[in-house]
VEXDREN-2710 file (C-alpha; in Angstrom, 1 decimal):
% VEXDREN-2710
k/r/px/py/pz
1/MET/5.5/-9.9/12.3
2/ARG/1.9/-10.0/13.1
3/PHE/-0.9/-7.9/11.9
4/LEU/-3.7/-8.4/14.4
5/LEU/-7.2/-8.2/12.8
6/ALA/-10.0/-7.0/14.9
7/LEU/-12.6/-8.8/12.7
8/PHE/-14.3/-10.5/15.6
9/GLY/-16.7/-8.5/17.7
10/ILE/-17.6/-6.1/14.9
11/VAL/-21.3/-5.3/15.5
12/LEU/-23.8/-3.9/13.0
13/LEU/-27.3/-2.9/14.1
14/LEU/-30.3/-3.3/11.7
15/ASN/-33.7/-1.8/12.6
16/ILE/-36.4/-4.0/11.0
17/ALA/-39.4/-2.3/12.5
18/GLY/-39.8/1.5/13.0
19/ALA/-40.1/3.2/16.4
20/GLU/-43.2/3.1/18.5
21/GLN/-46.1/4.6/16.5
22/ILE/-49.6/6.0/17.3
23/LEU/-52.3/4.4/15.3
24/ASN/-55.7/6.0/14.8
25/LEU/-58.8/4.0/14.0
26/GLY/-58.4/2.5/10.5
27/GLN/-54.6/2.8/10.4
28/PHE/-52.2/-0.2/10.5
29/LEU/-48.6/-1.3/10.6
30/TYR/-47.2/-4.1/8.5
31/ASN/-44.1/-6.2/7.8
32/ASN/-43.4/-8.4/4.8
33/LEU/-41.7/-11.8/5.3
34/THR/-40.6/-14.7/3.2
35/VAL/-41.0/-18.1/4.9
36/GLN/-38.8/-21.0/3.8
37/GLY/-39.6/-24.6/4.3
38/GLY/-39.5/-25.7/7.9
39/ASN/-39.8/-22.1/9.2
40/GLN/-42.4/-20.2/11.2
41/ILE/-43.2/-16.6/11.9
42/VAL/-42.6/-15.0/15.4
43/VAL/-44.3/-11.7/16.1
44/GLY/-43.6/-9.3/19.0
45/ILE/-46.1/-6.6/19.9
46/ASN/-45.8/-3.8/22.4
47/THR/-49.1/-2.0/22.6
48/SER/-51.0/0.4/24.9
49/SER/-54.3/-1.5/24.3
50/SER/-55.8/-4.4/22.4
51/VAL/-55.1/-4.5/18.6
52/ASP/-55.9/-6.9/15.8
53/LEU/-53.0/-9.1/14.7
54/MET/-53.4/-10.6/11.2
55/VAL/-51.1/-12.6/8.9
56/ILE/-52.1/-12.8/5.3
57/HIS/-50.6/-13.9/2.0
58/SER/-48.7/-11.0/0.4
59/SER/-50.6/-11.5/-2.8
60/ASP/-53.8/-10.4/-0.9
61/PHE/-52.2/-7.2/0.5
62/SER/-53.7/-5.0/-2.2
63/LYS/-57.1/-6.4/-1.5
64/TYR/-56.7/-5.6/2.1
65/ILE/-55.7/-2.0/1.4
66/PHE/-58.9/-1.5/-0.7
67/GLY/-61.1/-3.1/1.9
68/GLU/-61.8/-6.2/0.0
69/LYS/-62.3/-9.5/1.7
70/VAL/-59.2/-11.7/2.4
71/SER/-58.7/-15.0/4.0
72/PRO/-56.0/-14.6/6.8
73/VAL/-53.9/-17.5/8.0
74/TYR/-53.9/-15.9/11.4
75/ASN/-56.3/-13.3/12.9
76/TYR/-56.6/-12.6/16.6
77/THR/-57.2/-9.6/18.9
78/VAL/-54.2/-9.4/21.2
79/LYS/-52.4/-7.4/23.8
80/SER/-48.6/-7.0/24.2
81/GLY/-46.8/-10.3/23.8
82/ILE/-44.8/-12.8/21.7
83/PHE/-46.9/-14.8/19.1
84/VAL/-45.8/-17.8/17.1
85/VAL/-47.6/-18.4/13.7
86/ASN/-47.1/-21.7/11.8
87/VAL/-47.4/-21.3/8.1
88/ASN/-46.5/-23.0/4.9
89/PRO/-43.6/-21.7/2.7
90/GLY/-44.4/-18.5/0.9
91/ASN/-44.6/-14.7/1.1
92/TYR/-46.6/-13.2/4.0
93/THR/-47.6/-9.8/5.4
94/VAL/-47.9/-9.3/9.1
95/ILE/-50.5/-6.6/9.9
96/VAL/-51.4/-4.8/13.2
97/GLN/-54.4/-2.4/13.3
98/GLY/-56.3/-0.6/16.0
99/ALA/-56.3/2.7/17.9
100/ALA/-53.2/2.3/20.1
101/MET/-49.6/3.1/20.6
102/VAL/-47.8/0.2/19.0
103/ASP/-44.4/-1.4/18.3
104/LEU/-44.4/-4.2/15.8
105/GLY/-41.5/-6.7/15.1
106/SER/-41.5/-10.0/13.3
107/VAL/-39.0/-12.6/12.2
108/THR/-38.9/-16.0/10.5
109/VAL/-37.1/-18.8/12.4
110/PRO/-36.9/-22.6/12.0
111/THR/-39.9/-24.3/13.6
112/GLY/-39.1/-24.7/17.3
113/GLY/-36.1/-22.5/17.0
114/GLY/-35.2/-19.7/19.4
115/SER/-36.2/-19.2/23.0
116/ASN/-39.3/-17.4/24.3
117/MET/-38.8/-16.4/28.0
118/ASN/-39.5/-14.0/30.8
119/ILE/-36.2/-12.8/32.1
120/ALA/-35.2/-10.5/35.0
121/GLY/-31.5/-10.2/35.3
122/ALA/-29.0/-12.3/33.3
123/TYR/-29.8/-14.9/30.6
124/SER/-26.9/-17.0/29.2
125/TYR/-26.9/-19.1/26.0
126/LYS/-23.8/-21.1/24.8
127/PHE/-23.3/-22.1/21.2
128/ARG/-20.4/-23.6/19.1
129/LEU/-19.3/-22.7/15.6
130/ASP/-17.4/-25.2/13.4
131/ASN/-16.3/-22.5/10.9
132/TYR/-15.8/-18.8/10.6
133/SER/-19.4/-17.5/10.5
134/ASN/-21.8/-14.6/10.1
135/VAL/-23.9/-14.7/13.3
136/SER/-27.1/-12.8/13.8
137/VAL/-28.9/-12.5/17.2
138/SER/-32.6/-11.6/16.8
139/LEU/-34.1/-9.9/19.9
140/LEU/-37.9/-9.6/19.8
141/SER/-39.7/-8.2/22.8
142/SER/-43.2/-7.2/24.0
143/ASP/-41.5/-4.3/25.7
144/ASP/-39.9/-1.1/24.4
145/TYR/-36.1/-1.1/24.6
146/GLN/-36.1/2.6/25.4
147/SER/-38.1/2.1/28.6
148/ASP/-36.6/-1.4/29.2
149/PRO/-32.9/-1.3/27.9
150/ILE/-30.9/-4.5/27.8
151/ILE/-27.2/-5.3/27.6
152/VAL/-26.1/-7.9/25.1
153/ASN/-22.7/-9.5/25.3
154/VAL/-21.4/-12.0/22.7
155/SER/-18.0/-13.5/23.5
156/GLY/-16.7/-10.3/25.0
157/THR/-18.4/-7.7/22.7
158/GLN/-21.0/-5.7/24.5
159/THR/-23.9/-3.7/23.1
160/VAL/-26.5/-1.7/24.9
161/VAL/-29.9/-1.8/23.2
162/ASN/-31.9/1.2/24.4
163/LYS/-33.9/2.4/21.3
164/ASP/-37.5/3.3/20.9
165/ARG/-38.5/-0.1/19.3
166/ASN/-39.0/-3.7/20.2
167/PHE/-37.1/-5.6/17.5
168/TYR/-33.3/-5.6/16.8
169/ILE/-30.9/-7.9/15.0
170/LEU/-27.3/-7.8/16.0
171/TYR/-24.7/-9.0/13.5
172/PHE/-21.3/-10.5/14.3
173/LEU/-18.4/-12.1/12.5
174/LEU/-17.2/-14.9/14.8
175/ASN/-14.4/-17.5/14.6
176/LYS/-14.9/-21.2/15.1
177/GLY/-15.1/-22.4/18.7
178/ASP/-17.3/-22.0/21.7
179/HIS/-19.2/-18.7/22.2
180/ASN/-21.4/-17.3/24.9
181/LEU/-24.4/-15.0/24.5
182/THR/-25.4/-13.1/27.7
183/ILE/-28.4/-10.8/28.0
184/TYR/-29.0/-8.6/31.0
185/ALA/-32.4/-7.0/31.6
186/PRO/-32.7/-4.7/34.6
187/GLY/-36.4/-5.5/35.0
188/LYS/-38.8/-8.2/34.1
189/MET/-39.1/-8.6/30.3
190/ASN/-40.8/-10.9/27.8
191/LEU/-38.1/-11.6/25.2
192/PHE/-37.7/-13.9/22.2
193/VAL/-34.1/-14.7/21.3
194/TYR/-32.9/-16.5/18.1
195/VAL/-29.2/-17.0/17.2
196/ASN/-28.6/-17.8/13.6
197/SER/-25.1/-18.7/12.1
198/THR/-24.1/-19.0/8.5
199/SER/-20.6/-20.4/7.6
200/THR/-18.7/-18.0/5.5
201/LEU/-15.1/-17.8/4.1
202/VAL/-12.4/-15.5/5.4
203/ASN/-11.9/-12.9/2.7
204/PRO/-8.6/-11.1/2.9
205/LEU/-9.8/-8.4/0.5
206/THR/-12.1/-7.1/3.3
207/SER/-9.1/-6.2/5.4
208/ILE/-7.5/-4.0/2.7
209/SER/-7.5/-0.3/3.5
210/SER/-7.1/2.3/0.8
211/GLY/-3.8/4.1/1.0
212/THR/-2.2/1.5/3.3
213/ALA/0.9/-0.4/2.2
214/TYR/1.2/-4.1/2.9
215/SER/3.9/-6.7/2.4
216/ALA/4.3/-7.6/-1.3
217/GLY/4.8/-11.0/-2.8
218/ILE/2.5/-14.0/-2.8
219/ALA/0.2/-15.4/-0.1
220/SER/-2.2/-18.3/-0.1
221/TYR/-5.3/-17.8/1.9
222/GLY/-6.9/-21.1/0.6
223/LEU/-9.0/-19.2/-1.9
224/TYR/-9.5/-19.0/-5.6
225/ASN/-11.1/-15.6/-6.4
226/VAL/-12.8/-16.1/-9.8
227/SER/-14.7/-13.0/-11.0
228/GLY/-15.5/-12.1/-7.4
229/MET/-16.6/-15.6/-6.4
230/LEU/-14.6/-17.3/-3.7
231/HIS/-13.8/-21.0/-4.1
232/PRO/-12.0/-22.5/-1.1
233/TYR/-9.3/-25.1/-0.6
234/GLN/-7.4/-26.2/2.5
235/VAL/-3.7/-27.3/2.9
236/ARG/-2.5/-29.3/5.8
237/THR/1.2/-30.2/5.4
238/ASP/4.4/-30.8/7.2
239/GLU/6.5/-28.6/4.9
240/VAL/6.3/-25.3/3.1
241/VAL/9.0/-24.1/0.6
242/GLY/9.4/-20.7/-0.9
243/ASP/11.5/-20.2/-4.1
244/ILE/12.9/-16.8/-5.0
245/ASN/15.1/-15.7/-7.9
246/ILE/16.1/-12.0/-7.5
247/SER/17.9/-10.1/-10.2
248/ARG/17.5/-6.5/-8.9
249/LEU/17.0/-5.2/-5.3
250/SER/17.5/-1.7/-4.0
251/VAL/15.7/-0.1/-1.0
252/SER/15.4/3.2/0.7
253/GLY/13.5/3.4/4.0
254/MET/10.2/5.3/4.3
255/ARG/9.4/4.4/7.9
256/HIS/12.3/3.4/10.1
257/ALA/11.9/1.3/13.2
258/LEU/14.1/0.0/16.0
259/ASN/17.1/-2.0/14.6
260/ALA/15.8/-1.4/11.0
261/SER/18.3/0.0/8.4
262/PRO/17.2/2.7/6.0
263/ASN/18.5/0.4/3.2
264/GLY/17.1/-2.7/4.8
265/ALA/14.5/-5.1/3.5
266/SER/13.2/-8.5/4.5
267/LEU/12.1/-11.5/2.5
268/GLN/9.7/-13.6/4.7
269/LEU/8.4/-17.1/4.5
270/ASN/5.5/-17.1/7.0
271/VAL/3.2/-20.0/7.9
272/GLY/0.8/-20.9/10.7
273/LEU/1.3/-24.0/12.9
274/ASN/-1.7/-25.8/14.4
275/THR/-0.7/-28.2/17.2
276/HIS/-1.9/-29.7/20.5
277/ILE/-0.2/-29.6/23.8
278/GLY/-1.9/-32.1/26.1
279/LYS/-5.6/-31.8/25.4
280/ARG/-5.4/-28.1/24.4
281/SER/-4.9/-26.7/20.9
282/ALA/-2.1/-24.2/20.3
283/VAL/-1.3/-22.0/17.3
284/TYR/2.1/-20.6/16.4
285/TRP/3.2/-18.1/13.7
286/LEU/6.4/-19.3/12.1
287/GLN/8.8/-17.1/10.2
288/ASP/11.9/-17.9/8.1
289/VAL/13.4/-14.6/7.1
290/VAL/16.2/-13.1/5.0
291/ASP/17.3/-9.7/6.2
292/PHE/19.0/-7.6/3.5
293/ASN/21.2/-4.5/3.6
294/THR/20.8/-3.5/0.0
295/SER/23.5/-0.8/0.3
296/SER/26.3/-3.1/1.4
297/HIS/24.9/-6.2/-0.5
298/GLN/24.8/-8.3/2.7
299/TYR/22.3/-10.5/4.3
300/TYR/21.7/-12.9/7.1
301/PHE/18.9/-15.3/8.3
302/VAL/16.6/-15.0/11.3
303/ASP/13.6/-17.0/12.5
304/ASN/10.8/-15.8/14.7
305/ILE/8.0/-17.8/16.5
306/TRP/4.9/-16.1/17.9
307/ASN/2.1/-17.5/20.0
308/ASN/-1.2/-17.0/18.2
309/THR/-3.2/-19.2/20.6
310/GLY/-4.9/-16.1/22.0
311/SER/-4.8/-12.3/21.9
312/TYR/-1.2/-11.1/22.6
313/THR/-0.2/-14.5/24.0
314/SER/3.5/-14.9/24.8
315/VAL/6.0/-17.8/24.4
316/ALA/8.1/-19.1/27.2
317/ASN/11.3/-21.2/27.6
318/SER/9.1/-24.1/28.8
319/THR/7.1/-24.2/25.6
320/LEU/10.0/-23.6/23.0
321/VAL/13.5/-25.1/23.2
322/GLY/15.9/-24.1/20.4
323/LYS/19.1/-22.3/19.6
324/GLY/17.5/-18.9/20.0
325/ALA/16.2/-16.9/22.9
326/ILE/12.9/-15.5/24.2
327/ASN/12.7/-11.7/23.7
328/VAL/10.2/-9.0/24.6
329/CYS/8.4/-7.3/21.7
330/ASN/9.2/-3.6/21.9
331/THR/6.1/-2.5/20.0
332/CYS/3.5/-5.1/21.2
333/ASN/0.9/-4.7/23.9
334/PHE/1.1/-6.4/27.2
335/SER/4.9/-7.0/26.9
336/GLN/4.4/-9.9/24.5
337/THR/7.3/-12.2/24.1
338/PHE/8.6/-14.1/21.1
339/TYR/11.3/-16.5/20.0
340/ALA/14.2/-15.3/17.8
341/TYR/17.4/-16.7/16.4
342/THR/19.8/-15.2/13.9
343/TYR/22.3/-17.0/11.6
344/PRO/25.2/-17.1/10.8
345/MET/27.7/-15.3/13.1
346/SER/28.5/-12.7/10.5
347/TYR/26.9/-11.1/7.5
348/LEU/26.9/-13.0/4.2
349/ASN/27.6/-11.2/0.9
350/TYR/25.4/-11.5/-2.1
351/SER/25.6/-10.8/-5.8
352/MET/22.9/-10.8/-8.5
353/PRO/21.3/-13.0/-9.5
354/LEU/20.5/-14.4/-6.1
355/HIS/18.3/-17.5/-6.2
356/LEU/17.4/-19.2/-3.0
357/LYS/14.9/-21.4/-1.2
358/LEU/13.4/-20.9/2.3
359/ILE/12.1/-24.0/4.1
360/ILE/9.9/-24.4/7.2
361/LYS/9.1/-28.0/8.3
362/VAL/7.5/-29.7/11.2
363/ASN/7.9/-33.4/12.2
364/SER/7.6/-35.6/15.3
365/SER/10.3/-36.9/17.6
366/THR/10.4/-40.2/19.4
367/GLY/9.5/-38.4/22.6
368/GLY/6.1/-37.4/21.4
369/SER/7.0/-33.8/20.8
370/SER/7.0/-31.8/17.6
371/VAL/10.2/-30.3/16.1
372/LEU/10.2/-27.1/13.9
373/TRP/12.9/-26.8/11.3
374/PHE/14.0/-23.5/9.7
375/GLY/16.2/-23.8/6.6
376/TYR/17.5/-22.3/3.4
377/GLN/19.4/-23.2/0.3
378/ILE/21.4/-20.9/-2.0
379/LEU/20.9/-22.1/-5.5
380/GLN/22.8/-19.2/-7.1
381/ASN/24.7/-16.2/-5.7
382/GLY/26.2/-14.3/-8.7
383/SER/28.3/-16.9/-10.4
384/GLN/28.4/-19.2/-7.4
385/GLY/26.1/-22.1/-6.5
386/PRO/24.3/-24.2/-5.8
387/ASP/25.2/-24.6/-2.1
388/PRO/24.0/-27.4/0.2
389/LEU/20.7/-27.2/2.0
390/VAL/21.2/-25.8/5.6
391/PHE/18.7/-26.2/8.5
392/PHE/20.1/-23.4/10.7
393/ASP/17.7/-23.8/13.6
394/HIS/15.4/-26.4/15.0
395/VAL/13.0/-25.8/17.9
396/LEU/11.4/-28.4/20.1
397/LEU/7.8/-28.0/21.3
398/PRO/7.8/-30.3/24.4
399/GLY/4.6/-32.4/24.7
400/SER/3.1/-31.2/21.4
401/GLY/1.6/-33.5/18.9
402/ASN/-0.8/-33.7/16.0
403/SER/1.0/-30.8/14.4
404/THR/0.4/-29.4/10.9
405/LEU/1.2/-26.3/8.9
406/LEU/-2.2/-25.0/8.0
407/THR/-3.6/-22.8/5.3
408/THR/-7.4/-22.5/5.4
409/PRO/-10.2/-19.9/4.7
410/PHE/-12.7/-21.6/7.0
411/TYR/-11.5/-19.9/10.2
412/GLN/-8.9/-17.7/11.7
413/THR/-6.4/-18.2/14.6
414/PRO/-8.1/-18.3/18.0
415/GLY/-8.9/-15.0/19.7
416/GLY/-8.3/-14.1/23.3
417/LYS/-10.4/-12.0/25.6
418/ASN/-10.4/-9.2/22.9
419/SER/-11.4/-11.7/20.2
420/TYR/-8.5/-10.9/17.9
421/GLY/-7.4/-13.4/15.3
422/ASN/-5.0/-13.7/12.4
423/TYR/-5.4/-15.4/9.0
424/TYR/-4.3/-19.0/8.5
425/ASP/-2.3/-18.1/5.4
426/SER/1.1/-19.0/3.9
427/GLU/3.2/-16.0/2.8
428/LEU/6.4/-15.4/0.7
429/VAL/6.6/-11.6/0.9
430/PHE/9.0/-8.6/0.8
431/GLY/8.7/-5.9/3.4
432/GLY/10.7/-3.6/5.7
433/GLU/13.6/-5.1/7.6
434/SER/12.0/-5.5/11.0
435/ASN/9.8/-4.0/13.8
436/GLY/7.0/-2.9/11.4
437/ALA/9.2/-0.9/9.1
438/ASN/8.1/0.1/5.6
439/SER/10.7/0.1/2.8
440/TYR/10.5/1.9/-0.5
441/PHE/11.9/-0.4/-3.3
442/ASN/13.8/1.7/-5.8
443/GLN/14.5/-1.5/-7.8
444/ILE/13.2/-5.0/-7.5
445/ALA/12.9/-7.8/-10.0
446/ALA/12.2/-11.2/-8.5
447/ASN/10.4/-14.4/-9.5
448/LEU/8.8/-16.3/-6.6
449/TRP/6.4/-19.1/-5.8
450/MET/5.5/-21.4/-2.9
451/TYR/5.2/-25.1/-2.5
452/TYR/3.9/-27.5/0.1
453/ASP/4.7/-31.2/0.7
454/SER/2.0/-33.6/-0.4
455/ASN/2.9/-37.2/0.3
456/GLY/6.6/-36.6/-0.3
457/THR/6.2/-34.4/-3.4
458/LEU/6.4/-30.6/-3.5
459/VAL/3.2/-29.2/-5.0
460/PRO/2.7/-25.5/-5.9
461/PHE/0.0/-23.7/-4.0
462/PRO/-2.8/-23.5/-6.6
463/SER/-3.5/-19.8/-6.2
464/VAL/-2.1/-16.8/-4.4
465/TYR/-2.9/-13.1/-3.7
466/THR/-0.2/-10.5/-4.1
467/PHE/-0.1/-9.3/-0.5
468/GLY/0.4/-10.6/3.0
469/LEU/-1.8/-9.5/5.9
470/SER/-0.1/-11.4/8.8
471/THR/3.1/-9.3/9.1
472/ALA/3.5/-5.7/10.1
473/GLU/6.4/-5.0/7.7
474/SER/5.3/-3.4/4.4
475/ALA/6.7/-2.6/1.0
476/SER/6.0/0.4/-1.2
477/ASN/6.5/0.7/-5.0
478/VAL/6.2/-3.0/-5.5
479/GLN/3.6/-4.7/-7.8
480/VAL/3.3/-8.4/-8.4
481/LEU/2.4/-9.7/-11.8
482/THR/1.9/-13.0/-13.6
483/SER/4.9/-14.3/-15.5
484/PRO/5.7/-17.6/-17.3
485/ASN/8.0/-18.5/-14.3
486/GLY/5.5/-17.8/-11.5
487/ALA/4.7/-14.5/-9.8
488/PHE/7.0/-11.6/-10.7
489/ALA/7.7/-8.7/-8.3
490/THR/8.7/-5.4/-9.9
491/THR/8.4/-1.7/-9.2
492/GLY/5.1/0.0/-9.6
493/GLN/1.7/0.6/-8.0
494/ALA/0.4/-2.4/-6.1
495/ASN/-2.9/-4.0/-7.2
496/TYR/-4.1/-5.8/-4.1
497/SER/-7.2/-7.2/-5.9
498/ARG/-4.9/-9.2/-8.2
499/ASP/-4.6/-13.0/-7.7
500/ILE/-2.4/-15.5/-9.6
501/PHE/-3.2/-19.1/-10.4
502/ALA/-0.8/-22.0/-10.8
503/SER/-2.2/-22.9/-14.2
504/ASN/-2.2/-21.7/-17.8
505/ALA/0.8/-19.4/-18.0
506/LEU/2.1/-20.8/-14.7
507/ALA/2.0/-24.4/-15.8
508/THR/5.8/-24.4/-16.2
509/VAL/6.4/-23.1/-12.7
510/ALA/7.0/-26.6/-11.3
511/LEU/9.6/-27.4/-14.0
512/TYR/11.2/-24.0/-13.5
513/ILE/11.7/-24.4/-9.7
514/SER/11.8/-28.1/-9.0
515/ASN/14.4/-30.4/-10.4
516/THR/14.2/-34.2/-10.4
517/SER/14.8/-34.2/-6.7
518/ARG/13.0/-32.2/-4.0
519/TYR/16.3/-30.3/-3.4
520/THR/19.0/-29.4/-5.9
521/SER/21.7/-31.0/-3.8
522/GLN/22.1/-33.2/-0.8
523/PRO/22.2/-31.2/2.5
524/THR/25.2/-31.3/4.8
525/THR/22.8/-31.5/7.7
526/VAL/20.6/-34.6/8.2
527/PRO/17.3/-33.5/6.7
528/PRO/14.0/-34.0/8.5
529/GLN/12.3/-37.2/7.5
530/THR/9.7/-36.7/4.8
531/THR/6.2/-37.6/6.1
532/ALA/2.6/-37.6/4.9
533/ALA/1.0/-34.2/4.4
534/GLN/-2.1/-34.8/6.4
535/ILE/-2.3/-33.9/10.1
536/GLY/-1.5/-36.7/12.6
537/ILE/0.3/-39.0/10.3
538/ASN/3.9/-37.7/10.5
539/VAL/6.2/-40.2/12.2
540/GLY/9.9/-40.8/12.4
541/ASN/12.9/-39.2/14.1
542/GLY/14.3/-35.7/13.4
543/PRO/17.9/-34.9/12.7
544/GLN/20.5/-35.8/15.4
545/SER/22.7/-32.8/14.5
546/GLU/21.9/-29.5/13.0
547/ILE/25.3/-27.8/13.1
548/THR/27.0/-27.7/9.6
549/ALA/30.6/-27.4/8.7
550/LEU/29.8/-24.0/7.2
551/GLU/28.5/-22.7/10.5
552/TYR/31.5/-24.0/12.5
553/VAL/34.1/-22.6/10.1
554/ALA/32.3/-19.2/10.0
555/GLY/32.2/-19.1/13.8
556/VAL/35.9/-19.8/14.2
557/ALA/37.0/-17.4/11.5
558/ILE/35.2/-14.2/12.7
559/VAL/37.3/-11.6/14.5
560/PHE/36.2/-11.1/18.1
561/ILE/35.5/-7.4/17.7
562/LEU/33.3/-8.0/14.7
563/ILE/31.3/-10.5/16.6
564/ILE/30.6/-8.1/19.4
565/GLY/29.6/-5.4/17.1
566/PHE/27.3/-7.7/15.1
567/LEU/25.6/-9.0/18.3
568/LEU/25.0/-5.5/19.6
569/HIS/23.4/-4.5/16.2
570/ARG/20.9/-7.3/15.7
571/ARG/21.0/-10.1/18.1
572/ARG/17.3/-9.4/19.0
573/THR/15.7/-8.7/15.7
574/GLN/11.9/-8.9/15.9
575/ARG/9.1/-8.8/13.5
576/ILE/5.6/-8.2/14.5
END
């Protein structure tokens, strides 16, 4: 259930100076610049003959136009070249005058910043970003790019600059990590290069497309959106819990997919796992899912694990050891594989109201490896409940450590050679049943909220958006509103700009969902040991046995022919 975001490698070109221009005697070109403290002006000129280069205070520009005397801070007769002008903070105007064919470009950079060089062939520059960032690459030359085109490559994104001008700025959105800038000039060129990065926040609203349906529910991206201003927070935890109380649910399919029922829907708890295997970091996308058939009022559970360490990265038996199997994604590029396990051996029946929790947890084993736990608890099923907590699957990540469930707006999951990345969000969302299906919800009424473990206490995520972007399944005719008991999903037109806060009207949400204990009853399985919420502090042993009495009795009681039919129908359910 992955929605790959091609946010990295998006390039915008901005022409600061105009194309090459012919100046007659008495004519001039100019650029206005604002210089901050600690900055300097760099000017690039491509000219057919000598010209006068002058830098004046912008307040004197009107005097210059009318021929009055001004006191320039820089005034030289020059030919084609790159010129550095040191000035105090303030507003300045760069002027070139003379009878010549001229290109003029200018930029402000930190004093001593950038590289001024003569290149012929390839030039390479490496840089590292600690956060998701806006990155600009300023290219200032004493040559015309039309007559001397260059090829610019930033971390796999290539741009050919071949315009009739000598100054370009290329803009990129880049994830944290190591990046490489390569410039290739076919002939000898005098070139000034400056790379500037400004940390920014990953904004999910920029990925919303008009007329497109997304999964509906709640998702934390680590952001408060207050009157359009983004305020960040970051959650590192060993456990995420989703609480859902459903009183109405009816679906008809709009876009069917392989193994997806026309009356099917999914409820997904999706989180990102950050871990280290040896000295290398790894990122996995974890999903704890309820698959519904709303026509027969039946459901079952399934977990999926995807490798988000790179673009279309697969998982292998050597990296994941659990009760499930490695499968090939039918709709993914490059035959991507994923882990999947379904539970129990037969469909379960449900009645309304259906109140349940979904739990994803990570902890460390004595062998130095991390263990992922996928669980659920039925709090109410019609007139029945509560039932014990069940961890229906656990998956060992051999050799992994320093593992955490991460929600952050400061960067996205790593990109591969195509620089794709996903959000580090936590989602509790409704969508199609599987394989990217879209479901139309004729009826839905559900209260829902998410919690994370903080030093042994379940704490609500402080704010959520009403859509998920990291899963391909989507929901139509679902809107999510604020209610006294948390977020409330009902039928209607989705408003993706809405976000909900765990305050004010939501102040009672913790009392509504959480009782005096972290779970409403003791589990029949041995629960994972509660550990600190911060990365690298979790210790202790995982459960010794994950098979419950409920699972055993269900497996024995099923008629053989029903088992075969069930397995053929959905043993390899995937979400992308």
